[in-house]
C-alpha positions as CSV (number, residue, x, y, z in Angstrom):
1,M,86.0,-64.6,-65.5
2,N,87.0,-67.3,-62.9
3,F,87.4,-66.9,-59.2
4,Q,91.1,-66.5,-59.2
5,E,90.9,-63.8,-61.9
6,K,88.3,-61.9,-59.8
7,L,90.5,-62.4,-56.6
8,E,93.5,-60.9,-58.5
9,N,91.3,-58.0,-59.6
10,Y,90.0,-57.4,-56.2
11,A,93.6,-57.3,-54.7
12,D,94.6,-55.0,-57.5
13,L,91.7,-52.7,-56.8
14,A,92.5,-52.6,-53.1
15,V,96.2,-51.7,-53.9
16,R,95.7,-49.3,-56.9
17,V,92.3,-47.6,-56.1
18,G,91.8,-48.3,-52.4
19,V,95.1,-47.2,-50.8
20,N,96.6,-46.2,-54.2
21,I,100.1,-47.3,-53.2
22,Q,102.8,-45.0,-54.6
23,P,106.3,-46.1,-55.7
24,G,108.7,-46.4,-52.7
25,Q,105.8,-46.4,-50.2
26,T,105.3,-48.9,-47.4
27,L,102.0,-50.8,-47.3
28,F,100.9,-51.7,-43.8
29,V,98.3,-54.4,-43.7
30,R,96.2,-55.3,-40.7
31,T,94.5,-58.6,-41.2
32,P,93.0,-61.8,-39.6
33,L,95.1,-64.9,-40.1
34,F,92.5,-66.6,-42.3
35,A,92.9,-64.0,-45.0
36,A,96.6,-65.0,-45.5
37,P,96.1,-66.3,-49.1
38,F,94.5,-63.0,-50.1
39,V,97.2,-61.0,-48.3
40,R,99.9,-62.7,-50.4
41,V,98.1,-61.6,-53.6
42,V,97.9,-58.1,-52.2
43,A,101.6,-58.1,-51.4
44,K,102.3,-59.2,-55.0
45,K,100.2,-56.5,-56.4
46,A,101.7,-53.9,-54.1
47,Y,105.3,-54.8,-55.0
48,E,104.4,-54.7,-58.7
49,A,103.0,-51.3,-58.2
50,G,106.3,-50.1,-56.7
51,A,105.8,-50.6,-52.9
52,K,109.1,-50.7,-51.0
53,H,107.8,-52.8,-48.1
54,V,104.7,-54.7,-47.3
55,R,104.4,-55.1,-43.5
56,V,101.6,-57.2,-42.0
57,E,100.1,-57.2,-38.5
58,W,98.3,-60.5,-38.0
59,A,95.4,-61.4,-35.6
60,D,93.8,-64.8,-35.0
61,E,90.2,-65.2,-33.9
62,E,90.8,-68.3,-31.9
63,L,93.5,-66.6,-29.8
64,T,91.2,-63.6,-29.4
65,R,88.4,-65.8,-28.1
66,L,90.7,-67.7,-25.8
67,K,91.9,-64.4,-24.2
68,Y,88.4,-63.2,-23.6
69,E,87.5,-66.5,-21.9
70,L,90.6,-67.1,-19.9
71,A,92.7,-64.0,-19.3
72,P,92.6,-62.1,-16.0
73,E,90.6,-58.9,-15.8
74,E,93.5,-56.6,-15.8
75,A,94.6,-57.9,-19.3
76,F,91.7,-55.9,-20.9
77,S,92.9,-52.7,-19.3
78,E,96.3,-53.0,-21.0
79,Y,97.4,-52.3,-24.5
80,P,100.8,-53.0,-26.1
81,E,102.6,-49.6,-26.4
82,W,104.8,-50.9,-29.1
83,Q,101.7,-51.8,-31.2
84,A,100.2,-48.3,-31.0
85,N,103.6,-46.7,-31.6
86,T,104.2,-48.8,-34.7
87,L,101.1,-47.5,-36.4
88,V,102.0,-43.9,-35.5
89,Q,105.6,-44.4,-36.7
90,E,104.5,-45.9,-40.0
91,A,101.9,-43.1,-40.5
92,E,104.6,-40.5,-39.9
93,N,106.7,-42.2,-42.5
94,N,103.8,-41.9,-45.0
95,A,102.8,-45.6,-45.1
96,A,99.5,-46.6,-46.6
97,F,97.2,-48.7,-44.5
98,L,95.0,-51.6,-45.6
99,S,92.6,-53.2,-43.1
100,I,91.0,-56.5,-43.8
101,T,87.7,-57.3,-42.2
102,G,85.6,-60.5,-42.3
103,G,85.6,-62.2,-38.9
104,N,82.9,-64.2,-37.3
105,P,80.1,-61.7,-36.1
106,D,79.3,-64.0,-33.2
107,L,82.9,-64.5,-32.1
108,L,82.3,-63.0,-28.7
109,K,78.6,-63.7,-28.4
110,D,78.7,-65.3,-24.9
111,V,81.6,-63.3,-23.6
112,N,81.1,-61.0,-20.6
113,P,80.3,-57.7,-22.3
114,E,82.2,-55.7,-19.7
115,R,85.4,-57.4,-20.9
116,V,84.7,-56.4,-24.5
117,A,83.8,-52.9,-23.5
118,T,86.9,-52.4,-21.5
119,A,89.2,-53.9,-24.2
120,N,87.6,-51.6,-26.8
121,K,87.9,-48.5,-24.7
122,T,91.6,-49.4,-23.8
123,A,92.4,-49.9,-27.5
124,G,90.6,-46.7,-28.5
125,A,92.6,-44.6,-26.0
126,A,95.9,-46.2,-26.9
127,N,95.3,-45.5,-30.7
128,S,94.0,-42.0,-30.4
129,T,97.0,-40.4,-32.2
130,F,96.7,-42.9,-35.1
131,R,93.0,-42.5,-35.3
132,S,93.4,-38.7,-35.6
133,Y,95.7,-39.3,-38.5
134,I,93.0,-41.5,-40.2
135,Q,90.2,-39.0,-39.5
136,S,92.0,-36.1,-40.9
137,D,93.3,-37.9,-44.0
138,K,96.9,-37.5,-43.1
139,V,97.5,-41.0,-44.6
140,S,95.9,-43.0,-47.4
141,W,93.9,-46.0,-46.0
142,S,91.3,-48.5,-47.0
143,I,89.2,-51.3,-45.8
144,V,88.2,-54.5,-47.7
145,A,86.7,-57.8,-46.7
146,V,87.7,-61.5,-46.9
147,P,85.1,-64.0,-45.7
148,S,85.8,-66.3,-42.8
149,V,83.8,-69.5,-42.4
150,G,82.1,-68.2,-39.3
151,W,81.0,-65.0,-41.1
152,A,79.9,-66.9,-44.3
153,E,77.8,-69.4,-42.3
154,K,76.1,-66.4,-40.4
155,V,75.1,-64.8,-43.7
156,F,74.1,-68.0,-45.4
157,P,72.9,-70.4,-42.6
158,E,71.7,-72.9,-45.2
159,K,75.3,-73.4,-46.3
160,T,78.3,-74.8,-44.5
161,G,82.1,-74.5,-44.7
162,E,83.7,-73.7,-48.1
163,E,80.3,-73.7,-49.8
164,A,79.2,-70.8,-47.6
165,V,82.5,-69.1,-48.1
166,S,82.3,-69.4,-51.9
167,K,78.7,-67.9,-51.9
168,L,79.9,-65.0,-49.8
169,W,82.8,-64.4,-52.1
170,E,80.3,-64.1,-54.9
171,A,78.3,-61.5,-52.9
172,I,81.5,-59.5,-52.1
173,F,82.5,-59.5,-55.8
174,A,79.1,-58.2,-56.8
175,A,79.1,-55.5,-54.1
176,T,82.5,-54.3,-55.2
177,R,81.8,-54.3,-59.0
178,M,84.2,-57.1,-59.7
179,N,81.7,-58.6,-62.1
180,E,82.2,-55.5,-64.4
181,E,84.3,-56.0,-67.5
182,D,86.7,-53.2,-66.3
183,P,86.3,-52.9,-62.4
184,V,88.7,-49.9,-62.2
185,A,86.8,-48.0,-64.9
186,A,83.5,-48.9,-63.2
187,W,84.8,-47.6,-59.8
188,K,85.9,-44.3,-61.4
189,K,82.5,-43.8,-62.9
190,H,80.9,-44.6,-59.6
191,L,83.1,-42.3,-57.7
192,A,82.3,-39.5,-60.2
193,T,78.5,-40.1,-59.4
194,L,79.0,-39.7,-55.7
195,D,81.1,-36.6,-56.3
196,E,78.0,-35.1,-58.1
197,K,75.8,-35.6,-55.1
198,M,78.6,-34.2,-52.8
199,T,78.9,-31.1,-54.9
200,I,75.1,-30.4,-54.8
201,L,74.9,-30.8,-51.0
202,N,77.9,-28.5,-50.6
203,E,76.1,-26.0,-52.8
204,K,72.8,-26.3,-50.8
205,H,74.6,-26.0,-47.5
206,F,71.7,-27.0,-45.4
207,S,71.6,-26.0,-41.8
208,A,69.9,-29.3,-40.7
209,L,68.5,-32.6,-41.9
210,H,65.1,-34.0,-40.8
211,Y,64.7,-37.8,-41.1
212,T,61.4,-39.6,-40.9
213,A,60.6,-43.3,-41.3
214,E,59.0,-46.0,-39.2
215,G,60.5,-45.6,-35.7
216,T,62.6,-42.5,-36.7
217,D,61.8,-38.9,-36.4
218,L,65.2,-37.1,-36.0
219,T,66.6,-33.7,-36.7
220,I,70.3,-33.3,-37.1
221,E,71.8,-29.8,-37.2
222,L,75.1,-29.4,-39.3
223,P,78.1,-27.3,-38.2
224,Q,78.1,-23.9,-39.8
225,T,81.3,-24.7,-41.7
226,H,80.5,-28.3,-42.5
227,I,81.6,-30.0,-45.7
228,W,80.2,-33.0,-47.4
229,A,82.7,-35.7,-48.6
230,S,82.2,-38.7,-50.8
231,G,83.9,-42.1,-51.4
232,G,87.1,-40.7,-52.6
233,S,89.6,-38.8,-50.4
234,T,93.0,-37.2,-50.8
235,S,95.9,-37.7,-48.2
236,K,98.2,-35.0,-46.9
237,S,100.7,-36.1,-49.5
238,G,98.3,-35.6,-52.3
239,T,97.4,-39.3,-53.0
240,N,93.8,-40.0,-53.9
241,F,92.4,-43.0,-52.1
242,V,89.1,-44.8,-51.3
243,A,88.7,-45.6,-47.6
244,N,85.9,-48.1,-47.9
245,M,85.5,-50.7,-50.6
246,P,82.6,-50.9,-51.2
247,T,81.4,-47.3,-50.7
248,E,78.0,-45.8,-51.6
249,E,78.0,-42.8,-49.2
250,V,78.2,-39.1,-49.2
251,F,78.9,-38.0,-45.6
252,S,79.5,-35.0,-43.3
253,A,79.6,-34.2,-39.6
254,A,76.7,-33.6,-37.2
255,K,76.7,-30.5,-34.9
256,K,77.6,-32.1,-31.6
257,D,74.7,-30.5,-29.5
258,G,72.3,-30.3,-32.4
259,V,70.7,-33.8,-32.6
260,N,67.1,-34.2,-31.3
261,G,64.6,-37.0,-31.7
262,T,64.5,-40.7,-32.0
263,V,66.2,-43.0,-34.5
264,T,65.6,-46.8,-34.9
265,S,68.2,-49.2,-36.5
266,T,67.3,-51.1,-39.6
267,K,70.2,-53.6,-39.7
268,P,72.2,-55.5,-37.0
269,L,75.3,-53.8,-35.6
270,N,78.3,-56.0,-35.2
271,Y,80.2,-54.3,-32.3
272,G,83.4,-56.0,-31.3
273,G,82.2,-59.5,-32.1
274,T,78.7,-59.0,-30.5
275,L,75.5,-58.3,-32.4
276,I,73.2,-55.5,-31.4
277,T,69.8,-55.7,-33.1
278,N,66.6,-53.8,-33.3
279,F,67.8,-50.8,-31.2
280,S,66.6,-47.3,-30.8
281,L,68.2,-44.2,-29.5
282,T,66.6,-40.9,-28.3
283,F,68.6,-37.8,-28.4
284,E,68.2,-34.4,-26.6
285,N,70.6,-31.6,-27.5
286,G,73.0,-34.0,-29.0
287,K,73.1,-36.7,-26.3
288,V,71.6,-40.1,-26.1
289,V,69.1,-39.9,-23.2
290,D,67.3,-43.2,-23.7
291,F,67.9,-46.5,-25.6
292,S,66.7,-50.0,-26.0
293,A,67.7,-53.1,-28.0
294,E,66.2,-56.4,-28.7
295,Q,69.5,-58.1,-28.5
296,G,72.9,-56.9,-27.1
297,E,71.3,-54.1,-25.0
298,E,74.1,-54.4,-22.4
299,T,76.7,-54.1,-25.1
300,L,74.9,-51.1,-26.5
301,K,75.0,-49.5,-23.0
302,R,78.7,-50.1,-22.6
303,L,79.3,-48.6,-26.1
304,L,77.4,-45.5,-25.0
305,D,79.4,-45.3,-21.9
306,T,82.8,-45.6,-23.5
307,D,83.4,-41.9,-22.9
308,E,81.5,-38.6,-22.9
309,G,81.5,-38.3,-26.7
310,A,80.2,-41.8,-27.3
311,R,76.6,-40.7,-26.7
312,S,76.7,-38.1,-29.5
313,I,76.7,-38.3,-33.3
314,G,80.0,-37.7,-35.2
315,E,79.2,-38.8,-38.8
316,V,76.0,-38.2,-40.9
317,A,76.0,-40.5,-44.1
318,L,73.6,-40.5,-46.9
319,V,73.2,-43.8,-48.9
320,P,70.4,-44.6,-51.4
321,H,68.4,-47.7,-50.4
322,R,68.9,-49.1,-53.9
323,S,72.6,-50.0,-54.6
324,P,74.7,-53.0,-55.7
325,I,74.9,-53.9,-52.0
326,S,71.3,-53.6,-51.0
327,D,70.2,-55.2,-54.4
328,T,71.9,-58.4,-53.1
329,N,69.1,-58.6,-50.5
330,I,71.6,-59.8,-48.0
331,I,72.2,-58.8,-44.4
332,F,76.0,-59.0,-44.2
333,Y,76.4,-58.6,-40.4
334,N,79.4,-56.5,-41.3
335,T,79.4,-52.7,-41.1
336,L,81.6,-52.3,-44.1
337,F,78.8,-53.7,-46.3
338,D,75.6,-53.0,-44.3
339,E,76.5,-49.3,-43.9
340,N,76.8,-49.0,-47.6
341,A,73.4,-50.4,-48.2
342,S,71.7,-47.9,-45.8
343,N,71.7,-44.3,-44.6
344,H,73.7,-44.4,-41.4
345,L,75.0,-42.5,-38.5
346,A,78.1,-42.9,-36.3
347,L,78.3,-42.6,-32.5
348,G,81.6,-41.0,-31.4
349,S,84.2,-38.9,-33.2
350,A,83.7,-36.9,-36.3
351,Y,86.0,-36.6,-39.3
352,A,88.1,-33.5,-39.1
353,F,87.9,-33.0,-42.9
354,N,84.1,-32.5,-42.6
355,I,84.5,-28.8,-41.7
356,E,86.5,-26.1,-43.4
357,G,90.1,-26.1,-42.2
358,G,89.5,-29.1,-40.0
359,K,92.5,-31.1,-41.1
360,D,94.8,-28.6,-39.4
361,M,92.7,-28.0,-36.2
362,S,93.5,-29.4,-32.8
363,P,90.8,-31.5,-31.0
364,E,89.9,-28.5,-28.9
365,E,89.4,-26.3,-32.1
366,L,87.3,-29.1,-33.8
367,E,85.1,-29.3,-30.7
368,K,84.7,-25.5,-30.6
369,N,83.6,-25.7,-34.3
370,G,80.8,-28.2,-33.4
371,L,82.5,-31.6,-34.0
372,N,82.2,-34.4,-31.5
373,Q,85.3,-35.9,-30.0
374,S,85.5,-39.4,-28.7
375,I,87.9,-42.4,-28.6
376,T,85.3,-44.5,-30.5
377,H,83.6,-44.2,-33.9
378,V,80.8,-46.8,-34.5
379,D,78.5,-46.7,-37.5
380,F,75.0,-48.0,-37.3
381,M,72.4,-48.5,-40.0
382,M,69.0,-46.6,-39.9
383,G,68.0,-46.2,-43.6
384,S,65.0,-47.9,-45.2
385,A,62.9,-48.0,-48.3
386,D,60.3,-45.6,-46.6
387,M,62.8,-43.0,-45.3
388,N,62.3,-39.4,-46.2
389,I,64.9,-36.7,-45.5
390,D,64.4,-33.0,-45.8
391,G,67.2,-30.4,-45.9
392,I,66.5,-27.3,-43.9
393,D,68.2,-24.0,-44.8
394,K,69.2,-21.2,-42.4
395,D,65.7,-19.5,-42.9
396,G,63.8,-22.8,-42.1
397,K,62.9,-23.5,-45.8
398,R,62.6,-27.3,-46.5
399,E,63.7,-29.2,-49.6
400,P,63.5,-32.9,-50.3
401,V,66.9,-34.7,-50.2
402,F,65.5,-38.3,-49.9
403,R,62.2,-39.7,-50.8
404,N,61.2,-43.3,-50.3
405,G,64.8,-44.2,-49.6
406,G,66.3,-42.6,-52.6
407,W,67.9,-39.4,-53.7
408,A,65.4,-36.5,-54.4
409,L,67.9,-33.8,-55.1
């Protein structure tokens, strides 16, 4: 299979399995400018599948960098109201949303971290309504990746330009099962396997998880009515979709005030164009009370100070150390891939569907039932080949969930 055939299959997978576009539906694509050739293939596939409109919101890395370097301070405290309203309006009209990632991880490396933090906080507040739609599965949505030159050269520093991009495309195709004879069938089989683990965890209904590994000794309590979810989801209109492509996770919500101990990252975190590496977080009663980072510590501090909920855990995700992604032996410097090669947690908001009846709860009701609320949601990787996880039931009995980085259930 040549490159163009794999690219066509990748776009088809994003449209038919990722967002699972329905006849007469609008596809809303949020994408960097460098991904334009791929977006055109996506649009073709979407229209062939019956989409009524394909609408695109473009972003340009060079313009983004110029703004952070030259705009006045007040620019980062403002967010276009029309932009936030457009997303909400499209969501209320049952559009499907495809986001394309793949920008330069070092884009904002030398930018004042206060500007980045302010901009992220402003955008998070402005898009709170749309984010609530995403986190309660009111719409179908998915994220895929297209490599930029900057990202490719970060992952493969021995390569340059198109040679690096080509090598990263190969890695993306491998991680998303594009090398399978029938990628769609391979994905359906994979999702069924994840569903098996999800079902077992929901039957066990542990009260807490205890993580141990080098630099990590962490206990996470789970809400009383928590629900484990897997790679596949269902929107309010009844459409099945896959939010992350690739995905290897089974995930739930943490009890907001029930996290205690220390966790150490195992992969770099690309946060808003700045890398945070080799960091650790110490929790007491659900809150980060101490932290450190080898690189990006000031950015980490500003992330934790985004709002009150940014110092608490929203998501708990279980991912085996061995997977098509981790088997590439590549650090992608991109959370979409790195989080699916590693157990991970998310600082900030929890997903409403991770507790019984959560999709129909108000933010206040979600919080009352133990779910963290925040204008941010940032995944970070903390799994490793030596990680063990015990499930603890309501009587304190322990059962192995992970041993040496893999499933033990």
